[in-house]
VEXMITOR-263051 format. One record per atom (N, C-alpha, C, CB): x, y, z. Coordinates in steps of 0.02 Angstrom, whole numbers, plus 50000, padded with zeros to 5 digits. Glycine has a CB too. Layout:
residues N
XYZ ...
END
This chain:
residues 454
482186358062008 482396359562059 483316364062085 482236353062078 483006367962107 483566372662138 484146369962145 483436375162200 484656370662119 485756370262165 485996374762178 486496367962123 486266372062185 487076375462223 487786374162189 487216371862303 487996375362182 488906374162168 489006371162230 489506381962157 489246363862221 489886360462268 490756364762271 490026351662225 490876367562342 491776369162305 491936364062291 492446371962347 492436365362251 492976360862233 493886361362285 493046363262144 493746353862309 494376355762351 494736347162340 494136358862451 495316348862366 495686341062354 495466337762438 496826341762334 495356330862435 495296324162471 495996320762471 494746319262434 495636316862517 496466311562557 496096305662543 496776312062667 496826305362485 496696294962461 496726291662557 497846289462387 495936288662542 496456282562611 496716276662602 496076279662672 496496273162530 496926266762511 497026267962463 496726260362512 497476265262433 497826260162350 497396252562364 499086257662353 497316250962297 496966243362314 497106242862255 496166241562342 497036232662240 497056231762156 496216229962151 497696224062120 495866228562189 495206229162190 494586230662247 495136224462168 494266233962216 493916236262263 492996236062269 494186242362261 492926234062326 492076227962293 491916233362322 491676218162324 491296234762309 490696240462329 490096236162363 490356244962252 489666238162416 489316231962437 489396222662458 488996232562393 489326222962520 489536222162573 488686213462577 489576231662630 488276212762557 487836210362532 488206202562492 487486216262490 487756197562482 488126192662466 488336192962406 487886187562476 488346196462361 488676196862308 489156200862303 488366197762268 489346206062354 490076208062372 490526205462418 490076213562391 490256198162488 490536193162521 490766189062467 490106189762570 490386187262407 490846181462377 491536185062340 490366176662315 491186191662300 491756193762233 492366195562288 491466202362168 492346199462343 492756199562395 493176195062404 492486199962442 493016190762439 493226181162456 493746179062395 492346174262445 493276180062324 493506178762277 494276181962236 492986179562253 493946188862238 494706191862231 495256192262274 494686197562220 495096192562339 495616189762390 496106184362379 495286187562443 495726179962390 496016171462370 496496171562326 495486166262336 496356176262271 496746173062207 497026178562188 496336169562146 497546181062263 498016185462254 498096192062247 498206183962221 497466195062247 497286205662225 497116205762295 496426209862155 497716213362337 497436216462372 496676219862369 497826219562376 496376218062399 495476218762397 495186221962468 495066209862389 494766228862440 494306231162496 493646231962464 494536237962531 493256228862541 492916230862540 492266236062570 492986227762528 491916238662550 491566245462581 490886243662578 491676252762538 490586244762637 489616241862663 489586250662687 489426232762764 488926250362704 488636256262725 488556254162774 488136259362697 488266247862804 487996247062866 488616246062917 487496241162865 488366242162955 488836239863031 489006232963003 488326239163122 488836229662968 488816222462977 488756220062901 488176220063026 488986216162878 488596212962800 488146207262808 489176209862743 488096206262708 487566201462724 487136202862680 487286201362789 486906209862671 486436213562612 485776210862650 486546210662514 485256211662617 484586209462612 484486203262647 484396208762545 485026196962657 484846194762701 484976196162796 484986190062674 485406199662793 485576203462880 485006207862866 486496208662905 485446213562837 484826219762846 484086218662823 485036226262803 483876214462774 483246213862752 482986210962798 483136210962695 483376206362828 482936197362850 482856193162836 482476195462856 483076197062766 482686190262689 483056181662727 483346192662555 483046179262779 483466174962813 483196167762791 483456176262893 483116164962743 482946160462703 483486157462639 482366163362681 483816153462629 483816154062557 483776150862511 484136155862541 483186153962465 482826152062410 483226145062377 482776158762357 482676142162361 483146137062273 483446141162219 482496132062213 483706137862193 484036141362120 484696138262150 484006151762101 484836135862180 485736131162223 485486124362199 485896130862345 484816120362180 484786114962159 484156112862108 484826111762213 483966109062074 483746110562037 483196103162033 484256113161989 483256102462095 482856094662109 482836089262088 482356094162105 483676089462079 484086082762032 484996081162055 484106086061930 485116091062061 485736088762064 485996097062091 486056084861984 486476097762137 486376106662161 486906107462077 486936110862276 486526114362064 487166118362026 487246124862049 487086119061946 487456123762097 487946130662108 488496128862172 487396138562134 489046131462174 489456124762225 489846132062246 490096115562178 490586133662270 490956136162287 490636140362345 491246138462239 490966148362325 491056151862413 490076150762475 491266165262391 489616149462410 488916150662429 488966142262499 488206149962334 489146136362443 489046130262486 489386131162535 489196123962460 490066135762572 490566135262615 490016139362649 491386137662600 489896142662628 489526144262705 489016145062715 489626148862738 488516140662695 487876137362678 488136131862747 487756133762582 488806127262718 488976121362762 489046122862819 489496117962748 489566131762843 489636131862889 489326136362942 490086131662882 488756139162904 488276140262941 487866135662996 487966142062902 487896130262932 487446124862972 487686120563042 487296119162918 488616119163007 488956116863077 488996120063132 489536115663074 488716127563136 488756130063187 488026133163223 489266134363175 487536128563203 486776127563221 486466134363184 486616127263315 486796137563139 486376144263098 486026143163049 486776149463069 486006135463008 485716136662969 485006127462977 486326138762902 484626127362924 484116122162944 484626119562877 483096123462945 484796113362878 484966110162811 484516104562811 485746107762801 484416104162735 483726100362727 483866093962643 482936108662710 483346090562670 483516085862588 483076091562518 482906074562593 482616093562561 482316098562492 482646103562464 481716102362506 483316103462503 483586108562418 483486114962440 483026107662331 483336118562450 483106127062455 482526127862536 482486129762358 482326132162514 482026137762603 482296136262637 481326137762648 482876134962648 483416133462708 483476141062778 484356132562654 483216138962804 483216144462865 483976148562883 483006139862939 484136153562894 484536152962924 484486158362977 485026152262887 485146160163017 485106163863064 485576170663070 485186159663111 485286175163081 485466181963011 485906184763086 484496189462960 486196182663122 486736186563170 487126181663160 486606188463251 487086175363160 487616170963150 488096171063062 487206163563168 487846172563032 488046173162954 488146181462952 487356169862893 487966185763009 488636193163010 489336189663051 488276202363076 489356185463084 489716185163145 490096181063086 489406182163227 490046176863024 490456172063010 490606175962929 490096163663020 490326179262906 490606186062855 490936187162880 490316192262835 491176192062927 491776194662962 492536188562963 491456196463047 492256183262998 492696178063011 493076177662938 492306171063038 492616173662899 493116172862835 493286178962790 492816167762786 492916186362790 493546191162773 493856191862797 493576195962763 494066192662841 494756190462887 495256185562877 494576188262946 495066180262869 495566174562852 495776175762777 495216166662862 495296179462723 495686179462680 495966185862674 495436177162629 496016189462726 496556198462735 496226202162673 497716197962716 495476199962673 495036207562655 494956213562705 494266205862640 495076219962669 495146227762717 494366227362694 495796236562687 494146228362773 493226231162798 493226237562790 492916230262885 492886240062759 492646249562767 491896247662787 492676256262674 491616247962868 490976248862870 490826255862890 490696244062912 490106255562904 489856263962904 490126268362832 490286268462984 490136267362778 490436271262742 490336270662666 491026270562761 489966274062642 489586277962583 489806279662517 489426283762604 489936276262467 490176279362381 489536283262361 490336271962309 489926287262356 489546293662333 489776297162257 489666299262393 490266294662232 490376294762184 491076293762143 490116298862181 490986295062097 491646289462044 491966295162021 491346283361960 492696294961995 493116299861962 493366295161892 493806302662017 492906296061855 492906294061809 493296295761714 492366294061825 493886294261687 494146295761637 494236290761580 494636297961657 493936297361520 493916291261450 493736282161467 494866291361411 493176281361509 493016275561521 493256271261571 493066273461477 493546275161622 494186269161687 493986274561719 495286266561681 493896270361777 493756271861859 494516274661890 493466263461907 494596279461905 495366281761924 495116279962016 495656292761893 494486281562029 494516281962099 493866283562106 495016286562132 493506282762165 492956281662214 492976288062253 493056275062262 492636291962274 492406295962351 491896292062372 492116304362350 492316291662440 491846288962505 491586294062560 492276283662549 491146292162584 491016298562649 490856293862707 490246304962636 491306294662751 491086291762824 490946296762862 491596287762862 491216292962943 490956299363003 491886303463016 490506293863112 492486301362957 492926304662949 492916307762891 493366301962961 492376307162850 492466315862830 492346311162720 493796321862869 492496315562708 492596311862626 493066312562598 492206313562573 493196304662572 493776303862567 494046299562494 493926300962629 494506297662459 494596292962389 494846288462407 494966294862329 494776282162366 494986275662367 495356274962296 494376270562379 495786273762276 495996272562197 496186263962206 496816278562166 496086262162155 496196255462147 496256252862073 495686252162181 496486248262022 496326247661970 495836243061926 496736247661959 495626239861983 494586238061945 493996240062008 494366225661924 493586237462013 493206240362035 492326236162038 493346246461998 492326235362064 491596228062070 490866230862109 491916219562138 490416233462061 489956234762093 489496230062126 489716238062061 489446230262184 488886225862212 488516227762252 489036220962238 488346232462252 487576238462302 486756235162295 487436248962248 486856233262235 486146228162215 485846235362156 485386225562314 485976241162183 485766245362160 486076249262089 485726248262210 486746248362098 487216248162039 487196256162061 486946244761950 487566256762115 487546265662155 488186266762101 487816267162274 488716262162116 489406263462088 489216262462024 490036258862112 489236259361969 489076259961906 488676266961893 488696253961889 488246268161903 487946274061877 488176280761906 487246273361885 488806280561956 489106285161948 489596286961912 489186285961982 489736282261886 490466280861809 490256281361749 490856272861797 489486284061751 489346284861696 488926277961647 489986287061675 488736272961687 488786264761655 487706268961614 488866253661759 487636265161575 486886263961563 486546259261600 486756262061499 486056264261631 485446258961682 484846261061645 485316261161784 484376254561667 484006255061670 483536252561730 484016254161625 482866254861754 482296254361794 481766252961791 482186257561813 481706245661824 481026242761805 480686242561733 480566246161844 480206239061727 479586236761697 479706241461635 478846237761745 479666239561556 479976243561508 479296247461503 480336239661439 478496246161510 478176252961484 477996258361542 477476251161446 478066255161606 478176260761650 478506263361684 477956261261674 479246259461684 479526259361757 479636255961807 479346261861781 478846253361810 478796252561888 479176243461908 477746253461913 479276246761984 479966240061997 479486235662070 481106245262039 479886229462033 479536225162112 479276228662176 480126220562150 478886226262241 478706233762270 479166229062337 477616237662280 479446234662389 479826230262442 479566227862497 480306233062466 479706224562541 479446219162566 479936219762650 479576211762505 479306222462708 480036221762775 479586217262803 480366229662841 480176212962824 480266205162863 480206209262949 481316199762840 479906203762986 479846202163045 480046194963083 479276203463050 480226195863146 480366191063190 479636191763224 481056192163235 479236185063261 479006184763301 479216180063364 478566184563276 479116181263420 479116179163500 478496175763514 479156185563554 478506169163563 478086167763609 477496165863531 477946174963677 477816162163476 477096157163467 477356149263457 476566159663388 476646147163471 476326138463491 476456136963405 475166137163531 477116133463397 477406132463346 477126124263312 478166133563365 477096120463370 476826112663389 476386114863350 476606109163468 475596120563398 475076121363360 474946122363283 474866125363385 475276127963271 475276129063187 475736121363159 475806138363159 475996118963174 475996114363139 475576109363137 476426112663143 475326105763183 475026099763204 474306102063137 474836099363311 473926108663135 473586111663115 473706109663018 473706118663151 474596112463033 474666111262943 474576103562931 475546113562907 474726098862958 474786089962961 474166091062955 475086084463030 473576091863013 473226089262998 472746091662920 473006088863055 472896099362913 472296096362867 473026095562770 471256105962862 473356093662783 473776091262716 474116096262700 473396089062653 474316100962739 474666107562751 475356109062693 474956107162834 475676110862670 476596111162654 476786116662699 476906113362563 477226111962735 477506119662757 477776114862852 476536129062758 477666111562866 477926108962923 478446102662915 477366107162962 478906105662908 479636100762902 479976095762928 480056103262909 480236092962917 480816086362970 481456087262920 480466074962971 481696087762964 482306087662928 482766079462926 482746093762966 483516081262911 483846071062908 483476070662961 484856067362924 484156074563022 483876070063083 483456069763129 484166069063113 482776073463122 482066071563121 481866076563181 481906062863133 482026081963150 481806088063194 481446089763137 482376093963227 480546095163165 480316097863145 480236106763133 480056094663161 480336108863095 480466115563087 479986117463050 481066117263062 479536123163035 479186127262987 479546130662949 478776131263011 479136130862872 479326134862825 478966133962774 479926134462812 478016137362808 477436136562769 477296143562751 476856132962805 476796143862702 476336148162653 475826147662633 476486148962609 475606152062591 474826151662574 474326156462642 474586141862573 473966154562669 473316154762721 472806158862679 473496158962803 472916157662614 472326163062573 471736162662600 472156161762496 471416158062602 470926157062621 470556162062684 471046150962630 470966162562744 471096164462801 471036173862802 471846161062817 471556173862743 471506179462735 470906182662688 472086180662719 470596179162642 470286182162618 469706183262663 470236179962563 469676178662724 468916180562761 469106186362821 468506172462805 469866187662819 469836191162855 469536199162841 470356190162873 470176197362780 469806205062730 468886206862741 469886202562622 468566202862741 467836203062721 467796203462805 467426195762669 467976202062843 468186205062895 468126209962925 468526205162895 468416215562892 468896220562903 469436219962924 468746224062933 469706214862896 470536215062928 471076215862889 470756208862962 471606218962894 472516219162852 472246222962808 473006211362811 471906231962814 471766237162760 472386240262732 471326242962787 473046237162763 473586240562758 474096235562698 473886241762840 473946227762718 474016225062688 474056222662634 473946224462700 474286222362565 473846222762481 474386214162480 474136232962392 474256208762512 474376204062457 473676197262505 475536201162448 473756192962451 473246188562457 473526182962484 472916187262398 473996182262504 474406177862535 475026179062581 474576174562491 475116173362603 475496175562663 476386171362641 474976171862750 476706175162603 477486172762583 477796166962632 478046179862589 477866170762687 478126164562730 478096164262821 478956164162709 478006157962838 478276161862890 478776153162914 477536166462957 479196157362938 479786147362949 480256150963027 480836144362831 480426144263032 480936144463084 481656149163082 481136137563087 481466152063155 482476153363163 482736149063184 482836158763212 483256145763173 483846140463168 484046141263249 484566142663104 484176138963306 483496135763339 483346137363395 483466129163346 482906143263402 482366147563432 481726144663443 482266152963392 481626143363519 480926140463536 480426145163527 480866137963605 479736142763472 479386148163496 479556155463440 479666149063581 479996153363404 480166162063389 480176160163291 481306166163438 479786165063264 479726162163178 479686168863154 478966156563148 480126167563082 480146176263018 479806174362999 480676179662960 479506180462978 478756181362949 478786187562860 478196186563036 478706183762810 478806189362774 478106189762754 479366189162718 477546195462775 477106196062737 476876200862714 476776193962751 477196205862688 477026214962663 477206215162600 477496221662702 476866220962594 477106223262515 477046231062505 476586219462451 477506232262485 477766241162476 477686243962406 478666242562493 477356246662357 477176248062311 477306254862302 476656246062306 477246256862233 477356263662209 478066270162248 476546266562221 478476264362288 479086269862322 479586267662277 479366269062414 480086273162253 480596270462229 481176271162287 480726273762163 481616263862281 482096263462316 482806267962304 482166257262313 482696269762259 483066276162245 483166282962275 482886277462199 482686284862286 482306293362306 482406290462411 480936294962256 482796293762435 482736294562519 482076295462543 483126300962548 481476299362508 481076300662547 480496297462539 481036306162550 480456293962464 480006288362430 480336281262488 480226287262320 480956281662490 481146276162544 481096275162611 481656275462543 481006283562649 480646285462711 480246280962691 480376292662731 479706285362678 478646282662675 479036273662671 477836286562552 479296272962620 479146263262621 479296258462683 479686259162564 479656263062728 479916261362786 479206259162850 480426268362806 479206268562842 478336269362881 477756262462866 477866277662836 477946263962772 477056260762775 477386252362788 476386262062670 478006251562769 477976243062804 477926243462888 478836237962783 478156245862920 477976243262990 477046246463010 478706247163054 476996250962987 476166248762970 475686242462977 476106249262909 476186240862912 475946233062900 476146224962931 476106232462835 476656227662956 476926224863017 476436223863074 477456228963039 476166227863109 475576228363165 474906226563093 475516239063220 474886229163075 474176221563023 474076219563012 473836218662990 474736216362991 474896207562983 474746203963054 475826205562961 475286206263081 474966203263168 474496203163197 475116205363217 473846207063175 473226207963199 473166202063163 472786214363188 473106202163093 472956195563071 473116187763076 473016196463029 473686186863129 473946180563135 473606181763196 474736178563126 473616187663235 473416182363290 472526179263307 473696186163359 472336182663271 471596180163263 471116174963206 471326185963257 471946173863169 471756169663126 471906161063111 471926172963083 472636162663112 473276156563112 473316153263187 474156160563095 473196148863188 473346143363257 473996146063264 473336133563245 474096145363366 475066146663370 474986154263386 475676144963276 474596158563333 474946165663353 474326170663406 475166170663265 474226168163470 473696170563488 473996178363538 473246164063529 474326172463582 474856176163629 475606179163578 475136169363696 475756179663531 476386180663509 476646186963490 476466176963463 477116189663500 477406198763510 478076198563482 477506202163603 477696206263454 478596205863416 478936205363422 478946208163394 479596202563399 480376206263448 480686210563401 481096199963476 480556207463356 481116212763303 480806214463205 482096206463295 481026219563189 480856222763109 481296224563084 480446228263097 481676222863014 482106223363003 482606229162997 482006220762975 483156228863021 483606235162994 483136241562939 484316231062940 483076238762895 482936239162827 482716236562814 483196239262790 481786238862749 481806236762682 481826231162681 482236238762645 481486228162634 481926223762605 481686225062538 481926216262631 482066229162496 482386229862424 482316221162370 483396232362444 481826222062298 481836217262251 481926219362199 481386213862247 482136225462196 482286232662132 482306237962126 482006234062092 482896239662107 482756247062069 483406246561982 483106255762149 484116247462009 484076250461939 484436242061894 484706259961932 484446243661849 485136238161818 485526239761761 484886230961794 486186237661757 486546240961705 486926237861649 486936244361734 486696240261602 486696236761544 487356234561544 486476240461485 487516227561517 488076227561472 488116224761428 488536226461488 488516221261408 488876217961345 488376211161305 489706214361379 487736210761389 487306203261340 486746207661400 487626190361351 486446205561382 485446208961426 485216199461402 484616220061344 485236198261470 484956192761504 483916195361518 485556191661591 483826189761454 483016191061455 482666184361484 482696192661370 482186185461474 481586181961502 481546176161460 480906186161502 481516178561401 481836170161364 482166165661343 481836168561340 482716168161377 483596165561407 483286161161462 484286173061449 482866161961494 482906158261559 482356151261533 482576164061638 481566156161488 481116147361455 481646144261427 480416147461380 481936147061389 482286140961346 483076137261377 482466144861263 483206140561447 483566136061462 484026136861443 483446131461455 484526145761410 485146143861367 485496143661398 485376146761319 486286139261388 486856137561409 487276144061332 486966126861412 487766144861385 488266150261349 488996147761373 488116159161375 489376149161336 490066147261319 490516150661350 490216147661254 490326155061384 490336160861457 490016160861503 490196166961452 490026152961532 489426153961583 489946153061639 488686147961583 489796157461712 490186160061754 489666158261819 490406167961734 489126155561796 488716154561844 487966151061812 488646161661881 487516145161860 486816144461850 486276147061902 486726137861841 485826146861864 485086147361918 484686142361896 484596154661916 484096139161930 483806134161934 483006139161938 484126128861996 483196146961991 482576148762026 481976150261976 482706154962072 481636149862005 480996153061956 480826158861917 480536153561987 480636161861891 480356170661850 479826172561924 479636169761737 480196175861959 479466178262034 479616185162023 479606175662145 478966189661991 479036193862004 478296195962034 479366196561957 478516199962073 477816203662124 477676208362083 477956207462208 477286210562081 476886215962038 476936223462056 476136214262041 477186227662019 477286234362029 476706235262073 477326238861966 476226234862053 475506239062059 474576235062082 475446242161971 474656226762094 474246222062140 474366217362146 473716221062133 473836214662175 474376210162232 474596201762199 473826208662325 474686202262153 474666197062108 475456196262102 474226198762038 475666190362106 476526186762094 476316182462035 476946180762171 476806186661986 476906181061905 477646174861940 477376188761799 477186171661912 477686165961920 478036159161879 477446163861961 478406159461849 478616154861806 479456149561816 478606159661746 479026142561834 479456138361864 479966135261814 479066133361900 480616133561826 480786131461775 480686122361768 481466134461771 480676118061737 480556110761743 481016107361791 480626107561678 480996103161818 481456099461856 481946098161834 481306094661875 482606097861854 483226096161838 483756102661772 483046087861808 482926104461764 483416111261708 483686116761740 482926115761647 483986119861700 484216127961718 484416132061657 484896128261769 484606137261682 484956141461614 485586143561628 484586148361591 486076148561616 486746149861641 486586158461623 487496145061597 487346161561654 487166168961683 487926165861641 486916173161780 487886171761568 488626173461531 488826179861567 488586174961439 489636176961577 490246183161595 490006190961548 491236179461557 489936193161510 489806196461474 489056202461512 489746191461412 488726199361538 488256203861603 488536205861646 487766200961643 489276202561655 489276206161751 489826213161676 490086198261868 489886216061631 490256221261589 489966226661557 490556218561543 489886232861589 489556236061576 489906241461517 489316237561634 489346243461478 489516246061419 489796250561440 489106247361374 490296252261410 490826258561371 491296261661466 490046268561312 491356255761492 491746255461546 492466249961561 491246254261591 492856253761578 493376246261547 493536240361629 494516250561507 493356246261691 493976241161741 493666239761795 494726244761769 492816238461783 492196239761809 491846232961797 491846246161775 491706227661855 491186224061844 490576222361896 491466219061825 489886221761892 489626221261910 489186213761952 489586224761877 488956215261994 488786207562038 488216209562058 489266204662107 487636204862058 487156203162111 486386204162072 487286208762182 486196205862091 485216208962064 485496215062012 484496214162156 485976216062007 486246224061966 486556223861914 486716228561999 486466216261884 486696214361830 486396213361752 486876209961850 486896214561692 486516218761647 485666210261637 487256221661549 485286214061601 484476212761606 483956213661585 484266213861637 483566210661592 482706213661587 482346213161651 482196209061533 481766216661655 481326216261699 481086208761725 480826220061672 481006205661674 480686201861698 481456193761736 480026200461628 481936194661679 482626188861731 482736190661755 483236185861724 482836198661792 483146201661852 482566195761920 482996213061850 481936194661908 481476189761940 481766185861969 481076186561905 481976183261893 482326176761922 483136173961970 482346173761863 483696179861951 484256177661969 484356182462018 484746176861919 484056183762053 484126191462108 484006189362191 483346198462085 483956180362201 484086178162273 484946175262279 483466171262293 484726176062343 485516177662410 486166173962359 485416170862522 485976162162337 486376158962316 486676160362244 486146153862325 486296163662228 486596168662135 486856170962116 486486172462100 486866177562188 486906182662192 487706181962226 486286185762224 487666179162269 488666177462278 488716172962235 489086173762358 488736170062187 488956167362154 489216169662094 488656164062155 488726176362077 489036180462030 489566183662056 488636184762003 489586185462119 490116189962148 490556186462160 489996193662202 490626178762175 491136175262173 491596175762104 490896169062187 491356175162052 491676176161982 491716182361956 491356172661934 491586189361997 491516194961984 492376197461996 490896197962028 492496194662067 493116192562122 493526189862084 492976187562184 493556182662058 494056179862014 494256183461955 493846173861994 493706185561894 494046191861867 494386195661872 493906194561858 494356199961918 494686205961957 495246204961925 494746206362039 495356197761998 496046196862011 496416194261950 496126192362068 496146188961897 496386188761847 496646194861825 496016186261813 496156201661811 496516208161748 497106210961815 495706217361709 497076208361892 497366213961906 498246210161891 497086217361993 498246204061905 498566202061887 499126198261810 498336201161919 498686201361755 498626199861708 499016209561667 497776196361705 498916212961719 498806219161701 498426221261635 499386221561701 497546218861638 496996219361570 496416222361618 496726210461523 496126223361570 495596223761576 495066216761577 495536228061532 494466219461644 494246211561650 494046208961579 493546210461703 493756214661540 493436209661453 494026209261433 492856213761379 494486208961446 495116204461380 495246198161415 496066208961363 495016196561479 495606190061520 495206184761466 495486187361639 495486177361471 495036174361425 494776169061486 495416171061347 494166171161451 493786167561504 493686159261535 493236169361485 494046155561494 494066148561515 494526148761577 494326143461457 495046154661578 495446152161636 495096155061684 496196153861639 494716160361684 494196161661732 493756154361743 493716168161703 493366152361711 493056145861721 493306139061772 493056143761655 493996138461742 494336135361804 494676136561857 494626132661795 494606143661850 494916147161927 494156144261974 495046159261925 493566147561960 492806147961987 492756137162003 492046152761898 492826133361943 492956125461966 493376124862005 493156120861921 494086129162014 494276124262049 493996129162149 495316122162019 493846133662131 493296132262221 492756132362227 493296136562277 492656127162167 492006123262173 491356125262147 491876122362237 491496130662120 491146129862072 490716125462012 491366131862063 490146123562029 489796119761955 489556124361900 489076115361972 489756122661856 489636126261796 489496122761748 490106129761777 489296115961727 489166111361693 488746105261711 489666110061677 
END
């Protein structure tokens, strides 16, 4: 690769803060709120013009289970605060299923801004992290780029909530990508929203055929959250349809609260494209939209209620399941999940299945935890090896490819961010590194915020 030398220059320091959170997805929202509410001057940096990460930019507008083990809630805190407030403003379908609860992405965007403003978080949208200035394992500053040009932000502590481990990688952390045998990562999916759908007709078909997917809330309102349609897909492929979509089932067709005749659709799979390379990521966006048209043609022809469906929106960006994993003091493994491992330094719990979309086939590997069980996520998995003032949160924490397939969902990422934010605030108050704080104090603060750790 041809290289050029970047001209050395002095860049202005835009902000000096206690804690800087990079990335405004679920983990970043949780981290920024938790840090600021515990007294740290906190800055949140986000590349989009809104927050929510894959929940809004990727339009993954349903909170997957993992926060309720079918017997009790195992995740509380900021996630439950957001869930409840979305429900109160009509932006979330809350049900006794305790999982797969659709929400309205636009309401989520607005709520996230409101919560951050109330907590006095300093927010910089339309801003990208491009480098880290690290000396002897301590990040001195990060370098950002925006319409204002190249600037720096100085802080005592940093949290990487980018999902991709962008800050950790630039700071020199050890990172791994994909499965061990070949580096293959889970595919991406482009979500979309359809209007003019005869949802009653689809619901009646599901009821008549005794198929799951048509549900009723505690208040008696019907909604859709359907999956499957494997027989219809097999017939469509035999008939020459679905030449672009490499899936054997529809992942989800779900109501958008409470928009009449509107549904969100998860029915795409873009494989073999790295979300860490701009060319390949661009190709994935193009392929994803080709798959949208392919999927709509199938739905119109083979699924009741979609005859007159119209495309209202594709997600602003393709949904990313997997990129870097930052290696930390503890690496969570598949065995930890299957064996329901409990840790003394637990900072979050999860019961979501190991859900691995194959990097190179149409299969999905699933392992479901027994009803009423969960595994712990240890604080040590948030601490990157060799770095003193950096925490990671969200799907880029220290884990194997297989374990990532379980905790990567939004509710768990929010809980991880909440823990990282509280830890950074403690370290700031005590003028120490996050690795040196008393984990029992951290656990006490989290439980005081409503987190569930046992």
